[in-house]
N, CA, C, O and the ligand as a Tripos MOL2 file, in Angstrom:
@<TRIPOS>MOLECULE
protein
  297   295    75     0     0
PROTEIN
NO_CHARGES

@<TRIPOS>ATOM
      1 N          10.5510   47.9050  -77.6090 N.3       1 MET1
      2 CA         10.8700   47.2610  -78.8770 C.3       1 MET1
      3 C          12.3170   47.5470  -79.2300 C.2       1 MET1
      4 O          13.2090   47.2510  -78.4350 O.2       1 MET1
      5 N          12.5680   48.0960  -80.3630 N.am      2 GLY2
      6 CA         13.9680   48.2900  -80.7460 C.3       2 GLY2
      7 C          14.5650   49.5870  -80.2350 C.2       2 GLY2
      8 O          15.5460   50.0840  -80.7880 O.2       2 GLY2
      9 N          13.9860   50.1290  -79.1960 N.am      3 ARG3
     10 CA         14.4860   51.4090  -78.7080 C.3       3 ARG3
     11 C          15.6770   51.2160  -77.7700 C.2       3 ARG3
     12 O          15.6300   50.3980  -76.8500 O.2       3 ARG3
     13 N          16.6990   51.9450  -78.0030 N.am      4 THR4
     14 CA         17.8310   51.8500  -77.0900 C.3       4 THR4
     15 C          17.7670   53.0140  -76.1100 C.2       4 THR4
     16 O          17.9120   54.1820  -76.4710 O.2       4 THR4
     17 N          17.5500   52.6510  -74.8870 N.am      5 SER5
     18 CA         17.5310   53.7050  -73.8790 C.3       5 SER5
     19 C          18.4700   53.3420  -72.7440 C.2       5 SER5
     20 O          18.7360   52.1680  -72.4890 O.2       5 SER5
     21 N          18.9510   54.3310  -72.0920 N.am      6 LYS6
     22 CA         19.9140   54.0840  -71.0280 C.3       6 LYS6
     23 C          19.2650   53.4320  -69.8020 C.2       6 LYS6
     24 O          19.9500   52.9260  -68.9120 O.2       6 LYS6
     25 N          17.9400   53.4570  -69.7780 N.am      7 GLN7
     26 CA         17.2650   52.8500  -68.6340 C.3       7 GLN7
     27 C          17.3330   51.3320  -68.6850 C.2       7 GLN7
     28 O          17.2460   50.6570  -67.6590 O.2       7 GLN7
     29 N          17.4900   50.8050  -69.8980 N.am      8 GLU8
     30 CA         17.4790   49.3650  -70.0250 C.3       8 GLU8
     31 C          18.8630   48.7630  -69.8760 C.2       8 GLU8
     32 O          19.4890   48.3580  -70.8560 O.2       8 GLU8
     33 N          19.3150   48.7100  -68.6840 N.am      9 GLU9
     34 CA         20.5930   48.0910  -68.3910 C.3       9 GLU9
     35 C          20.4110   46.5910  -68.2190 C.2       9 GLU9
     36 O          19.3080   46.1380  -67.9160 O.2       9 GLU9
     37 N          21.4570   45.8240  -68.4020 N.am     10 PRO10
     38 CA         21.3360   44.4090  -68.1170 C.3      10 PRO10
     39 C          20.9540   44.1970  -66.6660 C.2      10 PRO10
     40 O          21.3780   44.9480  -65.7880 O.2      10 PRO10
     41 N          20.1600   43.1820  -66.4190 N.am     11 GLU11
     42 CA         19.6750   42.9780  -65.0620 C.3      11 GLU11
     43 C          20.7890   42.4760  -64.1660 C.2      11 GLU11
     44 O          21.6170   41.6470  -64.5450 O.2      11 GLU11
     45 N          20.7670   43.0130  -62.9740 N.am     12 LYS12
     46 CA         21.8460   42.6910  -62.0390 C.3      12 LYS12
     47 C          21.4360   41.5680  -61.1040 C.2      12 LYS12
     48 O          20.2540   41.3390  -60.8480 O.2      12 LYS12
     49 N          22.4320   40.8890  -60.6100 N.am     13 CYS13
     50 CA         22.2380   39.9060  -59.5640 C.3      13 CYS13
     51 C          21.6080   40.5970  -58.3580 C.2      13 CYS13
     52 O          22.0100   41.7000  -57.9880 O.2      13 CYS13
     53 N          20.6380   39.9570  -57.7600 N.am     14 GLN14
     54 CA         19.9050   40.6220  -56.6800 C.3      14 GLN14
     55 C          20.3280   40.1630  -55.2980 C.2      14 GLN14
     56 O          19.6600   40.4610  -54.3080 O.2      14 GLN14
     57 N          21.4240   39.4450  -55.2260 N.am     15 ILE15
     58 CA         22.0070   39.1650  -53.9160 C.3      15 ILE15
     59 C          22.5920   40.4730  -53.4020 C.2      15 ILE15
     60 O          23.2980   41.1810  -54.1200 O.2      15 ILE15
     61 N          22.2890   40.7720  -52.1650 N.am     16 VAL16
     62 CA         22.7240   42.0530  -51.6080 C.3      16 VAL16
     63 C          24.2410   42.1600  -51.6620 C.2      16 VAL16
     64 O          24.9600   41.2670  -51.2150 O.2      16 VAL16
     65 N          24.7070   43.2540  -52.2110 N.am     17 GLY17
     66 CA         26.1380   43.4910  -52.2670 C.3      17 GLY17
     67 C          26.7980   42.9770  -53.5320 C.2      17 GLY17
     68 O          27.9940   43.1830  -53.7400 O.2      17 GLY17
     69 N          26.0280   42.3120  -54.3750 N.am     18 CYS18
     70 CA         26.5890   41.7860  -55.6130 C.3      18 CYS18
     71 C          26.1820   42.6780  -56.7740 C.2      18 CYS18
     72 O          25.0580   43.1760  -56.8320 O.2      18 CYS18
     73 N          27.1080   42.8700  -57.6890 N.am     19 ASP19
     74 CA         26.8540   43.8090  -58.7660 C.3      19 ASP19
     75 C          27.0320   43.1660  -60.1440 C.2      19 ASP19
     76 O          27.1560   43.8610  -61.1530 O.2      19 ASP19
     77 N          27.0430   41.8440  -60.1700 N.am     20 GLN20
     78 CA         27.2680   41.1450  -61.4310 C.3      20 GLN20
     79 C          25.9880   41.0770  -62.2520 C.2      20 GLN20
     80 O          24.8820   41.2420  -61.7370 O.2      20 GLN20
     81 N          26.1670   40.8370  -63.5160 N.am     21 GLU21
     82 CA         25.0280   40.6500  -64.3960 C.3      21 GLU21
     83 C          24.3460   39.3270  -64.0520 C.2      21 GLU21
     84 O          25.0160   38.3220  -63.8140 O.2      21 GLU21
     85 N          23.0470   39.3320  -64.0280 N.am     22 SER22
     86 CA         22.3500   38.1020  -63.6430 C.3      22 SER22
     87 C          22.2350   37.1600  -64.8300 C.2      22 SER22
     88 O          22.1620   37.5900  -65.9820 O.2      22 SER22
     89 N          22.2200   35.8910  -64.5330 N.am     23 SER23
     90 CA         22.0340   34.9260  -65.6050 C.3      23 SER23
     91 C          20.8440   34.0140  -65.3500 C.2      23 SER23
     92 O          20.3560   33.3580  -66.2700 O.2      23 SER23
     93 N          20.3810   33.9690  -64.1320 N.am     24 ARG24
     94 CA         19.2470   33.1100  -63.7880 C.3      24 ARG24
     95 C          18.3580   33.8230  -62.7970 C.2      24 ARG24
     96 O          18.7800   34.7660  -62.1280 O.2      24 ARG24
     97 N          17.1260   33.3680  -62.7100 N.am     25 SER25
     98 CA         16.3020   33.8310  -61.6040 C.3      25 SER25
     99 C          15.6210   32.6300  -60.9810 C.2      25 SER25
    100 O          15.1280   31.7380  -61.6720 O.2      25 SER25
    101 N          15.6070   32.6310  -59.6780 N.am     26 LEU26
    102 CA         15.0640   31.4970  -58.9400 C.3      26 LEU26
    103 C          14.1250   31.9960  -57.8600 C.2      26 LEU26
    104 O          14.2300   33.1410  -57.4210 O.2      26 LEU26
    105 N          13.1990   31.1350  -57.4260 N.am     27 PRO27
    106 CA         12.2890   31.5440  -56.3590 C.3      27 PRO27
    107 C          13.0670   31.9100  -55.0970 C.2      27 PRO27
    108 O          13.9320   31.1610  -54.6450 O.2      27 PRO27
    109 N          12.7460   33.0620  -54.5460 N.am     28 THR28
    110 CA         13.4630   33.5390  -53.3670 C.3      28 THR28
    111 C          13.3700   32.5510  -52.2140 C.2      28 THR28
    112 O          14.2950   32.4290  -51.4120 O.2      28 THR28
    113 N          12.2620   31.8590  -52.1390 N.am     29 LYS29
    114 CA         12.0590   30.8730  -51.0830 C.3      29 LYS29
    115 C          13.1410   29.7950  -51.1210 C.2      29 LYS29
    116 O          13.6980   29.4060  -50.0950 O.2      29 LYS29
    117 N          13.4150   29.3320  -52.3270 N.am     30 LYS30
    118 CA         14.4310   28.3050  -52.4960 C.3      30 LYS30
    119 C          15.8010   28.8480  -52.1220 C.2      30 LYS30
    120 O          16.6080   28.1710  -51.4850 O.2      30 LYS30
    121 N          16.0370   30.0660  -52.5260 N.am     31 LEU31
    122 CA         17.3470   30.6530  -52.2630 C.3      31 LEU31
    123 C          17.5760   30.8630  -50.7790 C.2      31 LEU31
    124 O          18.7070   30.8040  -50.2990 O.2      31 LEU31
    125 N          16.4970   31.1070  -50.0600 N.am     32 SER32
    126 CA         16.6410   31.3670  -48.6320 C.3      32 SER32
    127 C          17.1040   30.1300  -47.8800 C.2      32 SER32
    128 O          17.5170   30.2230  -46.7250 O.2      32 SER32
    129 N          17.0370   28.9790  -48.5250 N.am     33 GLU33
    130 CA         17.5600   27.7670  -47.8860 C.3      33 GLU33
    131 C          19.0880   27.7320  -47.9540 C.2      33 GLU33
    132 O          19.7420   27.0010  -47.2090 O.2      33 GLU33
    133 N          19.6330   28.5290  -48.8520 N.am     34 VAL34
    134 CA         21.0730   28.5070  -49.0690 C.3      34 VAL34
    135 C          21.7320   29.8040  -48.6050 C.2      34 VAL34
    136 O          22.7710   29.7830  -47.9450 O.2      34 VAL34
    137 N          21.1230   30.9210  -48.9530 N.am     35 PHE35
    138 CA         21.7050   32.2130  -48.6110 C.3      35 PHE35
    139 C          21.0700   32.7690  -47.3460 C.2      35 PHE35
    140 O          19.8890   32.5490  -47.0730 O.2      35 PHE35
    141 N          21.8710   33.4880  -46.5850 N.am     36 GLU36
    142 CA         21.3230   34.1190  -45.3920 C.3      36 GLU36
    143 C          20.2880   35.1650  -45.7950 C.2      36 GLU36
    144 O          20.3740   35.7740  -46.8610 O.2      36 GLU36
    145 N          19.3260   35.3510  -44.9280 N.am     37 SER37
    146 CA         18.2180   36.2320  -45.2920 C.3      37 SER37
    147 C          18.6810   37.6680  -45.5130 C.2      37 SER37
    148 O          18.0460   38.4170  -46.2570 O.2      37 SER37
    149 N          19.7710   38.0530  -44.8770 N.am     38 GLU38
    150 CA         20.2580   39.4270  -45.0830 C.3      38 GLU38
    151 C          20.7590   39.6380  -46.5020 C.2      38 GLU38
    152 O          20.8780   40.7710  -46.9680 O.2      38 GLU38
    153 N          21.0440   38.5660  -47.1680 N.am     39 ARG39
    154 CA         21.5730   38.6860  -48.5190 C.3      39 ARG39
    155 C          20.4740   38.6560  -49.5710 C.2      39 ARG39
    156 O          20.7280   38.8590  -50.7580 O.2      39 ARG39
    157 N          19.2630   38.4040  -49.1260 N.am     40 LEU40
    158 CA         18.1380   38.3570  -50.0550 C.3      40 LEU40
    159 C          17.1800   39.4900  -49.7440 C.2      40 LEU40
    160 O          17.0120   39.8760  -48.5880 O.2      40 LEU40
    161 N          16.5620   40.0120  -50.7690 N.am     41 GLU41
    162 CA         15.5490   41.0270  -50.5420 C.3      41 GLU41
    163 C          14.2250   40.3280  -50.3340 C.2      41 GLU41
    164 O          13.6620   39.7580  -51.2690 O.2      41 GLU41
    165 N          13.7320   40.3710  -49.1270 N.am     42 SER42
    166 CA         12.4680   39.6970  -48.8580 C.3      42 SER42
    167 C          11.3420   40.4480  -49.5480 C.2      42 SER42
    168 O          11.4460   41.6500  -49.7910 O.2      42 SER42
    169 N          10.2870   39.7490  -49.8570 N.am     43 GLY43
    170 CA          9.1850   40.3730  -50.5490 C.3      43 GLY43
    171 C           9.2740   40.1850  -52.0410 C.2      43 GLY43
    172 O           8.3540   40.5440  -52.7760 O.2      43 GLY43
    173 N          10.3730   39.6270  -52.4910 N.am     44 ARG44
    174 CA         10.5250   39.2980  -53.8960 C.3      44 ARG44
    175 C          10.1020   37.8560  -54.1060 C.2      44 ARG44
    176 O          10.4410   36.9820  -53.3080 O.2      44 ARG44
    177 N           9.3770   37.6100  -55.1550 N.am     45 LYS45
    178 CA          9.0040   36.2170  -55.4350 C.3      45 LYS45
    179 C          10.1780   35.4730  -56.0250 C.2      45 LYS45
    180 O          10.4620   34.3290  -55.6720 O.2      45 LYS45
    181 N          10.8530   36.1540  -56.9320 N.am     46 ARG46
    182 CA         12.0160   35.5430  -57.5570 C.3      46 ARG46
    183 C          13.2060   36.4610  -57.3990 C.2      46 ARG46
    184 O          13.0650   37.6840  -57.3720 O.2      46 ARG46
    185 N          14.3670   35.8700  -57.2960 N.am     47 THR47
    186 CA         15.5830   36.6530  -57.1660 C.3      47 THR47
    187 C          16.5140   36.2860  -58.3090 C.2      47 THR47
    188 O          16.7020   35.1140  -58.6360 O.2      47 THR47
    189 N          17.0840   37.3090  -58.9000 N.am     48 LYS48
    190 CA         18.0070   37.0570  -59.9980 C.3      48 LYS48
    191 C          19.4090   36.7960  -59.4600 C.2      48 LYS48
    192 O          19.8620   37.4150  -58.4970 O.2      48 LYS48
    193 N          20.0640   35.8680  -60.1130 N.am     49 LEU49
    194 CA         21.3840   35.4490  -59.6540 C.3      49 LEU49
    195 C          22.4030   35.5600  -60.7690 C.2      49 LEU49
    196 O          22.1040   35.2790  -61.9290 O.2      49 LEU49
    197 N          23.6050   35.9680  -60.4100 N.am     50 CYS50
    198 CA         24.7000   35.9160  -61.3660 C.3      50 CYS50
    199 C          25.2430   34.4950  -61.4130 C.2      50 CYS50
    200 O          24.8160   33.6300  -60.6480 O.2      50 CYS50
    201 N          26.1760   34.2660  -62.3060 N.am     51 LYS51
    202 CA         26.7250   32.9220  -62.4470 C.3      51 LYS51
    203 C          27.3670   32.4290  -61.1620 C.2      51 LYS51
    204 O          27.2050   31.2720  -60.7740 O.2      51 LYS51
    205 N          28.0920   33.3170  -60.5130 N.am     52 VAL52
    206 CA         28.8170   32.9230  -59.3060 C.3      52 VAL52
    207 C          27.8530   32.4840  -58.2140 C.2      52 VAL52
    208 O          28.0290   31.4390  -57.5880 O.2      52 VAL52
    209 N          26.8440   33.2920  -58.0040 N.am     53 HIS53
    210 CA         25.9000   32.9480  -56.9460 C.3      53 HIS53
    211 C          25.0330   31.7600  -57.3370 C.2      53 HIS53
    212 O          24.6100   30.9890  -56.4760 O.2      53 HIS53
    213 N          24.7710   31.6110  -58.6060 N.am     54 TYR54
    214 CA         24.0080   30.4460  -59.0450 C.3      54 TYR54
    215 C          24.8070   29.1770  -58.7770 C.2      54 TYR54
    216 O          24.2700   28.1590  -58.3410 O.2      54 TYR54
    217 N          26.1000   29.2680  -59.0500 N.am     55 ARG55
    218 CA         26.9460   28.1040  -58.7950 C.3      55 ARG55
    219 C          26.9820   27.7880  -57.3020 C.2      55 ARG55
    220 O          26.9400   26.6300  -56.8870 O.2      55 ARG55
    221 N          27.0590   28.8390  -56.5250 N.am     56 GLU56
    222 CA         27.0590   28.6650  -55.0710 C.3      56 GLU56
    223 C          25.7800   27.9480  -54.6200 C.2      56 GLU56
    224 O          25.8020   27.0530  -53.7750 O.2      56 GLU56
    225 N          24.6980   28.3690  -55.2060 N.am     57 TYR57
    226 CA         23.4070   27.7720  -54.8690 C.3      57 TYR57
    227 C          23.3560   26.3030  -55.2900 C.2      57 TYR57
    228 O          22.9270   25.4340  -54.5310 O.2      57 TYR57
    229 N          23.8060   26.0520  -56.5210 N.am     58 LYS58
    230 CA         23.7930   24.6860  -57.0260 C.3      58 LYS58
    231 C          24.6350   23.7600  -56.1510 C.2      58 LYS58
    232 O          24.2380   22.6420  -55.8220 O.2      58 LYS58
    233 N          25.7900   24.2590  -55.7960 N.am     59 LYS59
    234 CA         26.6900   23.4890  -54.9510 C.3      59 LYS59
    235 C          26.0080   23.1170  -53.6420 C.2      59 LYS59
    236 O          26.0400   21.9620  -53.2160 O.2      59 LYS59
    237 N          25.4110   24.0800  -53.0310 N.am     60 ALA60
    238 CA         24.7820   23.8580  -51.7340 C.3      60 ALA60
    239 C          23.6110   22.8890  -51.8350 C.2      60 ALA60
    240 O          23.4110   22.0540  -50.9540 O.2      60 ALA60
    241 N          22.8450   23.0020  -52.9010 N.am     61 THR61
    242 CA         21.6860   22.1210  -53.0230 C.3      61 THR61
    243 C          22.1070   20.7200  -53.4320 C.2      61 THR61
    244 O          21.4480   19.7390  -53.0870 O.2      61 THR61
    245 N          23.1840   20.6340  -54.1530 N.am     62 LYS62
    246 CA         23.6840   19.3310  -54.5550 C.3      62 LYS62
    247 C          24.0540   18.4990  -53.3350 C.2      62 LYS62
    248 O          23.7790   17.3010  -53.2590 O.2      62 LYS62
    249 N          24.6790   19.1680  -52.3980 N.am     63 LYS63
    250 CA         25.0790   18.4920  -51.1690 C.3      63 LYS63
    251 C          23.8700   17.8810  -50.4730 C.2      63 LYS63
    252 O          23.9060   16.7400  -50.0130 O.2      63 LYS63
    253 N          22.8020   18.6660  -50.4070 N.am     64 ASP64
    254 CA         21.5890   18.1670  -49.7640 C.3      64 ASP64
    255 C          21.0660   16.9370  -50.4850 C.2      64 ASP64
    256 O          20.6700   15.9490  -49.8650 O.2      64 ASP64
    257 N          21.0740   17.0210  -51.7930 N.am     65 ARG65
    258 CA         20.5100   15.9450  -52.5770 C.3      65 ARG65
    259 C          21.3270   14.6660  -52.3790 C.2      65 ARG65
    260 O          20.7980   13.5550  -52.3440 O.2      65 ARG65
    261 N          22.6310   14.8720  -52.2510 N.am     66 LYS66
    262 CA         23.4970   13.7210  -52.0730 C.3      66 LYS66
    263 C          23.1430   12.9860  -50.7830 C.2      66 LYS66
    264 O          23.1510   11.7560  -50.7290 O.2      66 LYS66
    265 N          22.8400   13.7440  -49.7720 N.am     67 LEU67
    266 CA         22.4540   13.1410  -48.5090 C.3      67 LEU67
    267 C          21.1660   12.3370  -48.6590 C.2      67 LEU67
    268 O          21.0230   11.2440  -48.1120 O.2      67 LEU67
    269 N          20.2550   12.8990  -49.3990 N.am     68 GLU68
    270 CA         18.9700   12.2400  -49.5620 C.3      68 GLU68
    271 C          19.1070   10.9380  -50.3490 C.2      68 GLU68
    272 O          18.5020    9.9190  -50.0160 O.2      68 GLU68
    273 N          19.9070   11.0040  -51.3830 N.am     69 SER69
    274 CA         19.9450    9.8550  -52.2880 C.3      69 SER69
    275 C          21.1610    8.9670  -52.0520 C.2      69 SER69
    276 O          21.4150    8.0390  -52.8200 O.2      69 SER69
    277 N          21.8940    9.2440  -51.0140 N.am     70 LEU70
    278 CA         23.0370    8.4220  -50.6420 C.3      70 LEU70
    279 C          24.0150    8.1440  -51.7780 C.2      70 LEU70
    280 O          24.2090    7.0040  -52.1990 O.2      70 LEU70
    281 N          24.6110    9.2080  -52.2480 N.am     71 GLY71
    282 CA         25.6760    9.0420  -53.2140 C.3      71 GLY71
    283 C          25.2000    8.7830  -54.6400 C.2      71 GLY71
    284 O          25.9500    8.2660  -55.4680 O.2      71 GLY71
    285 N          23.9970    9.1330  -54.9090 N.am     72 TRP72
    286 CA         23.4490    8.9370  -56.2420 C.3      72 TRP72
    287 C          24.2660    9.6720  -57.3000 C.2      72 TRP72
    288 O          24.3630    9.2290  -58.4450 O.2      72 TRP72
    289 N          24.8490   10.7950  -56.9040 N.am     73 GLU73
    290 CA         25.6150   11.6070  -57.8600 C.3      73 GLU73
    291 C          26.9130   10.9270  -58.2540 C.2      73 GLU73
    292 O          27.4980   11.2970  -59.2720 O.2      73 GLU73
    293 N          27.3660    9.9950  -57.5300 N.am     74 TYR74
    294 CA         28.5970    9.2900  -57.8580 C.3      74 TYR74
    295 C          28.3620    8.4390  -59.0830 C.2      74 TYR74
    296 O          29.2750    7.7520  -59.5410 O.2      74 TYR74
    297 ZN         25.7720   37.5900  -57.5380 Zn       75 ZN75
@<TRIPOS>BOND
     1     1     2 1
     2     2     3 1
     3     3     4 2
     4     3     5 am
     5     5     6 1
     6     6     7 1
     7     7     8 2
     8     7     9 am
     9     9    10 1
    10    10    11 1
    11    11    12 2
    12    11    13 am
    13    13    14 1
    14    14    15 1
    15    15    16 2
    16    15    17 am
    17    17    18 1
    18    18    19 1
    19    19    20 2
    20    19    21 am
    21    21    22 1
    22    22    23 1
    23    23    24 2
    24    23    25 am
    25    25    26 1
    26    26    27 1
    27    27    28 2
    28    27    29 am
    29    29    30 1
    30    30    31 1
    31    31    32 2
    32    31    33 am
    33    33    34 1
    34    34    35 1
    35    35    36 2
    36    35    37 am
    37    37    38 1
    38    38    39 1
    39    39    40 2
    40    39    41 am
    41    41    42 1
    42    42    43 1
    43    43    44 2
    44    43    45 am
    45    45    46 1
    46    46    47 1
    47    47    48 2
    48    47    49 am
    49    49    50 1
    50    50    51 1
    51    51    52 2
    52    51    53 am
    53    53    54 1
    54    54    55 1
    55    55    56 2
    56    55    57 am
    57    57    58 1
    58    58    59 1
    59    59    60 2
    60    59    61 am
    61    61    62 1
    62    62    63 1
    63    63    64 2
    64    63    65 am
    65    65    66 1
    66    66    67 1
    67    67    68 2
    68    67    69 am
    69    69    70 1
    70    70    71 1
    71    71    72 2
    72    71    73 am
    73    73    74 1
    74    74    75 1
    75    75    76 2
    76    75    77 am
    77    77    78 1
    78    78    79 1
    79    79    80 2
    80    79    81 am
    81    81    82 1
    82    82    83 1
    83    83    84 2
    84    83    85 am
    85    85    86 1
    86    86    87 1
    87    87    88 2
    88    87    89 am
    89    89    90 1
    90    90    91 1
    91    91    92 2
    92    91    93 am
    93    93    94 1
    94    94    95 1
    95    95    96 2
    96    95    97 am
    97    97    98 1
    98    98    99 1
    99    99   100 2
   100    99   101 am
   101   101   102 1
   102   102   103 1
   103   103   104 2
   104   103   105 am
   105   105   106 1
   106   106   107 1
   107   107   108 2
   108   107   109 am
   109   109   110 1
   110   110   111 1
   111   111   112 2
   112   111   113 am
   113   113   114 1
   114   114   115 1
   115   115   116 2
   116   115   117 am
   117   117   118 1
   118   118   119 1
   119   119   120 2
   120   119   121 am
   121   121   122 1
   122   122   123 1
   123   123   124 2
   124   123   125 am
   125   125   126 1
   126   126   127 1
   127   127   128 2
   128   127   129 am
   129   129   130 1
   130   130   131 1
   131   131   132 2
   132   131   133 am
   133   133   134 1
   134   134   135 1
   135   135   136 2
   136   135   137 am
   137   137   138 1
   138   138   139 1
   139   139   140 2
   140   139   141 am
   141   141   142 1
   142   142   143 1
   143   143   144 2
   144   143   145 am
   145   145   146 1
   146   146   147 1
   147   147   148 2
   148   147   149 am
   149   149   150 1
   150   150   151 1
   151   151   152 2
   152   151   153 am
   153   153   154 1
   154   154   155 1
   155   155   156 2
   156   155   157 am
   157   157   158 1
   158   158   159 1
   159   159   160 2
   160   159   161 am
   161   161   162 1
   162   162   163 1
   163   163   164 2
   164   163   165 am
   165   165   166 1
   166   166   167 1
   167   167   168 2
   168   167   169 am
   169   169   170 1
   170   170   171 1
   171   171   172 2
   172   171   173 am
   173   173   174 1
   174   174   175 1
   175   175   176 2
   176   175   177 am
   177   177   178 1
   178   178   179 1
   179   179   180 2
   180   179   181 am
   181   181   182 1
   182   182   183 1
   183   183   184 2
   184   183   185 am
   185   185   186 1
   186   186   187 1
   187   187   188 2
   188   187   189 am
   189   189   190 1
   190   190   191 1
   191   191   192 2
   192   191   193 am
   193   193   194 1
   194   194   195 1
   195   195   196 2
   196   195   197 am
   197   197   198 1
   198   198   199 1
   199   199   200 2
   200   199   201 am
   201   201   202 1
   202   202   203 1
   203   203   204 2
   204   203   205 am
   205   205   206 1
   206   206   207 1
   207   207   208 2
   208   207   209 am
   209   209   210 1
   210   210   211 1
   211   211   212 2
   212   211   213 am
   213   213   214 1
   214   214   215 1
   215   215   216 2
   216   215   217 am
   217   217   218 1
   218   218   219 1
   219   219   220 2
   220   219   221 am
   221   221   222 1
   222   222   223 1
   223   223   224 2
   224   223   225 am
   225   225   226 1
   226   226   227 1
   227   227   228 2
   228   227   229 am
   229   229   230 1
   230   230   231 1
   231   231   232 2
   232   231   233 am
   233   233   234 1
   234   234   235 1
   235   235   236 2
   236   235   237 am
   237   237   238 1
   238   238   239 1
   239   239   240 2
   240   239   241 am
   241   241   242 1
   242   242   243 1
   243   243   244 2
   244   243   245 am
   245   245   246 1
   246   246   247 1
   247   247   248 2
   248   247   249 am
   249   249   250 1
   250   250   251 1
   251   251   252 2
   252   251   253 am
   253   253   254 1
   254   254   255 1
   255   255   256 2
   256   255   257 am
   257   257   258 1
   258   258   259 1
   259   259   260 2
   260   259   261 am
   261   261   262 1
   262   262   263 1
   263   263   264 2
   264   263   265 am
   265   265   266 1
   266   266   267 1
   267   267   268 2
   268   267   269 am
   269   269   270 1
   270   270   271 1
   271   271   272 2
   272   271   273 am
   273   273   274 1
   274   274   275 1
   275   275   276 2
   276   275   277 am
   277   277   278 1
   278   278   279 1
   279   279   280 2
   280   279   281 am
   281   281   282 1
   282   282   283 1
   283   283   284 2
   284   283   285 am
   285   285   286 1
   286   286   287 1
   287   287   288 2
   288   287   289 am
   289   289   290 1
   290   290   291 1
   291   291   292 2
   292   291   293 am
   293   293   294 1
   294   294   295 1
   295   295   296 2
@<TRIPOS>SUBSTRUCTURE
     1 MET1         2 RESIDUE 1 A MET
     2 GLY2         6 RESIDUE 1 A GLY
     3 ARG3        10 RESIDUE 1 A ARG
     4 THR4        14 RESIDUE 1 A THR
     5 SER5        18 RESIDUE 1 A SER
     6 LYS6        22 RESIDUE 1 A LYS
     7 GLN7        26 RESIDUE 1 A GLN
     8 GLU8        30 RESIDUE 1 A GLU
     9 GLU9        34 RESIDUE 1 A GLU
    10 PRO10       38 RESIDUE 1 A PRO
    11 GLU11       42 RESIDUE 1 A GLU
    12 LYS12       46 RESIDUE 1 A LYS
    13 CYS13       50 RESIDUE 1 A CYS
    14 GLN14       54 RESIDUE 1 A GLN
    15 ILE15       58 RESIDUE 1 A ILE
    16 VAL16       62 RESIDUE 1 A VAL
    17 GLY17       66 RESIDUE 1 A GLY
    18 CYS18       70 RESIDUE 1 A CYS
    19 ASP19       74 RESIDUE 1 A ASP
    20 GLN20       78 RESIDUE 1 A GLN
    21 GLU21       82 RESIDUE 1 A GLU
    22 SER22       86 RESIDUE 1 A SER
    23 SER23       90 RESIDUE 1 A SER
    24 ARG24       94 RESIDUE 1 A ARG
    25 SER25       98 RESIDUE 1 A SER
    26 LEU26      102 RESIDUE 1 A LEU
    27 PRO27      106 RESIDUE 1 A PRO
    28 THR28      110 RESIDUE 1 A THR
    29 LYS29      114 RESIDUE 1 A LYS
    30 LYS30      118 RESIDUE 1 A LYS
    31 LEU31      122 RESIDUE 1 A LEU
    32 SER32      126 RESIDUE 1 A SER
    33 GLU33      130 RESIDUE 1 A GLU
    34 VAL34      134 RESIDUE 1 A VAL
    35 PHE35      138 RESIDUE 1 A PHE
    36 GLU36      142 RESIDUE 1 A GLU
    37 SER37      146 RESIDUE 1 A SER
    38 GLU38      150 RESIDUE 1 A GLU
    39 ARG39      154 RESIDUE 1 A ARG
    40 LEU40      158 RESIDUE 1 A LEU
    41 GLU41      162 RESIDUE 1 A GLU
    42 SER42      166 RESIDUE 1 A SER
    43 GLY43      170 RESIDUE 1 A GLY
    44 ARG44      174 RESIDUE 1 A ARG
    45 LYS45      178 RESIDUE 1 A LYS
    46 ARG46      182 RESIDUE 1 A ARG
    47 THR47      186 RESIDUE 1 A THR
    48 LYS48      190 RESIDUE 1 A LYS
    49 LEU49      194 RESIDUE 1 A LEU
    50 CYS50      198 RESIDUE 1 A CYS
    51 LYS51      202 RESIDUE 1 A LYS
    52 VAL52      206 RESIDUE 1 A VAL
    53 HIS53      210 RESIDUE 1 A HIS
    54 TYR54      214 RESIDUE 1 A TYR
    55 ARG55      218 RESIDUE 1 A ARG
    56 GLU56      222 RESIDUE 1 A GLU
    57 TYR57      226 RESIDUE 1 A TYR
    58 LYS58      230 RESIDUE 1 A LYS
    59 LYS59      234 RESIDUE 1 A LYS
    60 ALA60      238 RESIDUE 1 A ALA
    61 THR61      242 RESIDUE 1 A THR
    62 LYS62      246 RESIDUE 1 A LYS
    63 LYS63      250 RESIDUE 1 A LYS
    64 ASP64      254 RESIDUE 1 A ASP
    65 ARG65      258 RESIDUE 1 A ARG
    66 LYS66      262 RESIDUE 1 A LYS
    67 LEU67      266 RESIDUE 1 A LEU
    68 GLU68      270 RESIDUE 1 A GLU
    69 SER69      274 RESIDUE 1 A SER
    70 LEU70      278 RESIDUE 1 A LEU
    71 GLY71      282 RESIDUE 1 A GLY
    72 TRP72      286 RESIDUE 1 A TRP
    73 GLU73      290 RESIDUE 1 A GLU
    74 TYR74      294 RESIDUE 1 A TYR
    75 ZN75       297 GROUP 0 **** ****
């Protein structure tokens, strides 16, 4: 509740090697289509992402979608 304890730190991005504050969480399965498996902790259902990695993910998935819909984003 309203208790301030040092244990409650802001949640971190869960991409291996990243130390940024997370802003989103996405299914690890989806992320594995974009990020190499070494960068994801397997066994997690969802992985938290910082803004930078979320943008990276969005960018990568956007490209795929563009291929599917033939320039729909234009
Ligand atoms: Zn990150």
